Backbone as JSON Lines, residues from 0, in Angstrom:
{"i":0,"aa":"X","n":[23.56,-45.83,-47.42],"ca":[22.71,-44.81,-47.99],"c":[22.54,-45.11,-49.48]}
{"i":1,"aa":"X","n":[21.32,-44.98,-49.94],"ca":[20.99,-45.2,-51.35],"c":[20.24,-43.98,-51.87]}
{"i":2,"aa":"X","n":[20.64,-43.49,-53.04],"ca":[20.03,-42.3,-53.63],"c":[19.31,-42.68,-54.91]}
{"i":3,"aa":"X","n":[18.12,-42.12,-55.08],"ca":[17.35,-42.29,-56.31],"c":[16.92,-40.92,-56.8]}
{"i":4,"aa":"X","n":[16.8,-40.78,-58.12],"ca":[16.28,-39.55,-58.71],"c":[15.22,-39.9,-59.73]}
{"i":5,"aa":"X","n":[14.24,-39.04,-59.87],"ca":[13.21,-39.2,-60.89],"c":[13.51,-38.18,-61.99]}
{"i":6,"aa":"X","n":[14.24,-38.63,-63.0],"ca":[14.66,-37.75,-64.09],"c":[13.47,-37.18,-64.85]}
{"i":7,"aa":"X","n":[12.37,-37.9,-64.88],"ca":[11.19,-37.45,-65.63],"c":[10.55,-36.21,-65.01]}
{"i":8,"aa":"X","n":[10.7,-36.04,-63.71],"ca":[10.11,-34.89,-63.02],"c":[11.1,-33.76,-62.78]}
{"i":9,"aa":"X","n":[12.38,-33.98,-63.09],"ca":[13.41,-32.97,-62.86],"c":[13.13,-31.73,-63.71]}
{"i":10,"aa":"X","n":[13.29,-30.54,-63.08],"ca":[13.06,-29.29,-63.8],"c":[14.38,-28.59,-64.14]}
{"i":11,"aa":"X","n":[15.5,-29.21,-63.81],"ca":[16.8,-28.68,-64.2],"c":[17.29,-27.48,-63.41]}
{"i":12,"aa":"X","n":[16.85,-27.35,-62.18],"ca":[17.28,-26.2,-61.36],"c":[18.77,-26.28,-61.01]}
{"i":13,"aa":"X","n":[19.32,-27.46,-60.89],"ca":[20.74,-27.63,-60.64],"c":[21.2,-27.48,-59.2]}
{"i":14,"aa":"X","n":[20.27,-27.34,-58.27],"ca":[20.65,-27.18,-56.87],"c":[21.4,-28.41,-56.35]}
{"i":15,"aa":"X","n":[21.04,-29.57,-56.86],"ca":[21.71,-30.8,-56.42],"c":[23.18,-30.79,-56.82]}
{"i":16,"aa":"X","n":[23.47,-30.31,-58.02],"ca":[24.84,-30.27,-58.51],"c":[25.67,-29.28,-57.69]}
{"i":17,"aa":"X","n":[25.08,-28.16,-57.36],"ca":[25.77,-27.16,-56.55],"c":[26.04,-27.69,-55.15]}
{"i":18,"aa":"X","n":[25.08,-28.43,-54.62],"ca":[25.16,-28.91,-53.24],"c":[26.04,-30.15,-53.1]}
{"i":19,"aa":"X","n":[25.94,-31.08,-54.05],"ca":[26.69,-32.34,-53.96],"c":[27.25,-32.75,-55.33]}
{"i":20,"aa":"X","n":[28.25,-32.02,-55.83],"ca":[28.78,-32.29,-57.17],"c":[29.46,-33.64,-57.33]}
{"i":21,"aa":"X","n":[29.8,-34.29,-56.22],"ca":[30.41,-35.62,-56.3],"c":[29.37,-36.68,-56.62]}
{"i":22,"aa":"X","n":[28.1,-36.34,-56.41],"ca":[27.01,-37.32,-56.54],"c":[26.09,-37.0,-57.71]}
{"i":23,"aa":"X","n":[25.9,-35.72,-58.0],"ca":[24.95,-35.3,-59.03],"c":[25.62,-34.5,-60.14]}
{"i":24,"aa":"X","n":[25.08,-34.63,-61.34],"ca":[25.49,-33.82,-62.48],"c":[24.24,-33.54,-63.3]}
{"i":25,"aa":"X","n":[24.4,-32.81,-64.39],"ca":[23.28,-32.54,-65.28],"c":[23.69,-32.9,-66.7]}
{"i":26,"aa":"X","n":[22.72,-33.44,-67.47],"ca":[23.0,-33.74,-68.86],"c":[22.91,-32.46,-69.7]}
{"i":27,"aa":"X","n":[23.05,-32.58,-71.0],"ca":[23.04,-31.41,-71.88],"c":[21.73,-30.64,-71.84]}
{"i":28,"aa":"X","n":[20.66,-31.3,-71.43],"ca":[19.36,-30.63,-71.31],"c":[19.1,-30.09,-69.9]}
{"i":29,"aa":"X","n":[20.06,-30.25,-69.0],"ca":[19.92,-29.75,-67.65],"c":[19.25,-30.71,-66.69]}
{"i":30,"aa":"X","n":[18.95,-31.92,-67.15],"ca":[18.28,-32.92,-66.31],"c":[19.31,-33.62,-65.43]}
{"i":31,"aa":"X","n":[18.92,-33.88,-64.19],"ca":[19.82,-34.49,-63.22],"c":[20.34,-35.84,-63.71]}
{"i":32,"aa":"X","n":[21.61,-36.06,-63.43],"ca":[22.24,-37.36,-63.65],"c":[22.86,-37.78,-62.32]}
{"i":33,"aa":"X","n":[22.59,-39.0,-61.93],"ca":[23.14,-39.55,-60.7],"c":[24.49,-40.18,-61.01]}
{"i":34,"aa":"X","n":[25.55,-39.65,-60.43],"ca":[26.89,-40.16,-60.69],"c":[27.18,-41.42,-59.88]}
{"i":35,"aa":"X","n":[26.61,-41.49,-58.69],"ca":[26.81,-42.65,-57.83],"c":[25.55,-42.84,-56.98]}
{"i":36,"aa":"X","n":[25.0,-44.05,-56.98],"ca":[23.74,-44.25,-56.25],"c":[23.96,-44.67,-54.8]}
{"i":37,"aa":"X","n":[25.2,-45.01,-54.44],"ca":[25.54,-45.32,-53.05],"c":[26.75,-44.48,-52.65]}
{"i":38,"aa":"X","n":[26.52,-43.2,-52.36],"ca":[27.64,-42.3,-52.06],"c":[28.37,-42.67,-50.77]}
{"i":39,"aa":"X","n":[29.56,-42.15,-50.66],"ca":[30.37,-42.35,-49.46],"c":[29.7,-41.68,-48.26]}
{"i":40,"aa":"X","n":[29.99,-42.21,-47.12],"ca":[29.44,-41.64,-45.87],"c":[29.83,-40.17,-45.73]}
{"i":41,"aa":"X","n":[30.98,-39.81,-46.23],"ca":[31.44,-38.42,-46.13],"c":[30.58,-37.46,-46.96]}
{"i":42,"aa":"X","n":[29.8,-37.99,-47.89],"ca":[28.9,-37.17,-48.71],"c":[27.48,-37.09,-48.15]}
{"i":43,"aa":"X","n":[27.23,-37.77,-47.05],"ca":[25.88,-37.87,-46.49],"c":[25.21,-36.5,-46.29]}
{"i":44,"aa":"X","n":[25.89,-35.59,-45.62],"ca":[25.27,-34.29,-45.33],"c":[24.93,-33.54,-46.61]}
{"i":45,"aa":"X","n":[25.82,-33.56,-47.58],"ca":[25.58,-32.86,-48.84],"c":[24.43,-33.49,-49.61]}
{"i":46,"aa":"X","n":[24.35,-34.8,-49.62],"ca":[23.27,-35.5,-50.33],"c":[21.92,-35.21,-49.66]}
{"i":47,"aa":"X","n":[21.88,-35.25,-48.35],"ca":[20.64,-34.94,-47.64],"c":[20.22,-33.49,-47.88]}
{"i":48,"aa":"X","n":[21.19,-32.59,-47.95],"ca":[20.89,-31.19,-48.26],"c":[20.35,-31.06,-49.68]}
{"i":49,"aa":"X","n":[20.94,-31.78,-50.63],"ca":[20.45,-31.76,-52.01],"c":[19.01,-32.26,-52.09]}
{"i":50,"aa":"X","n":[18.71,-33.29,-51.34],"ca":[17.34,-33.8,-51.29],"c":[16.4,-32.71,-50.78]}
{"i":51,"aa":"X","n":[16.83,-32.0,-49.78],"ca":[16.01,-30.95,-49.15],"c":[15.79,-29.73,-50.06]}
{"i":52,"aa":"X","n":[16.84,-29.32,-50.79],"ca":[16.75,-28.09,-51.58],"c":[16.2,-28.28,-52.99]}
{"i":53,"aa":"X","n":[16.02,-29.52,-53.41],"ca":[15.5,-29.77,-54.77],"c":[14.08,-29.22,-54.89]}
{"i":54,"aa":"X","n":[13.87,-28.22,-55.77],"ca":[12.54,-27.61,-55.87],"c":[11.48,-28.55,-56.43]}
{"i":55,"aa":"X","n":[11.89,-29.55,-57.2],"ca":[10.93,-30.5,-57.77],"c":[10.78,-31.75,-56.91]}
{"i":56,"aa":"X","n":[11.6,-31.85,-55.86],"ca":[11.56,-32.99,-54.93],"c":[11.72,-34.33,-55.67]}
{"i":57,"aa":"X","n":[12.71,-34.4,-56.57],"ca":[12.93,-35.61,-57.35],"c":[14.01,-36.52,-56.76]}
{"i":58,"aa":"X","n":[14.62,-36.08,-55.67],"ca":[15.69,-36.86,-55.03],"c":[15.13,-37.53,-53.78]}
{"i":59,"aa":"X","n":[15.4,-38.84,-53.68],"ca":[15.04,-39.55,-52.45],"c":[16.29,-40.25,-51.92]}
{"i":60,"aa":"X","n":[16.46,-40.16,-50.62],"ca":[17.6,-40.77,-49.96],"c":[17.08,-41.79,-48.96]}
{"i":61,"aa":"X","n":[17.57,-43.0,-49.06],"ca":[17.21,-44.06,-48.12],"c":[18.44,-44.44,-47.33]}
{"i":62,"aa":"X","n":[18.29,-44.49,-46.01],"ca":[19.43,-44.87,-45.17],"c":[19.59,-46.36,-45.08]}
C-alpha cells in the first residue's frame, strides 16, 4: 500500500489525523503531513477510512 497526499489542496480539517494518527499529522498551519508513505498492513483499514472521510479528497491510497 502506498499513500499520497496533496498538501496544496488540504483544507486542514484533520479527519485523517483523527482516523489514522500513525500515518497522518498536521503542521503548525493545520496542513496534512504524511508520517509514513508505506504504512503497515495493520493500518490499512484506518488509512482507507481516512481517504474516504477527507472532505478535500487530498488522500490517495494505491494497493
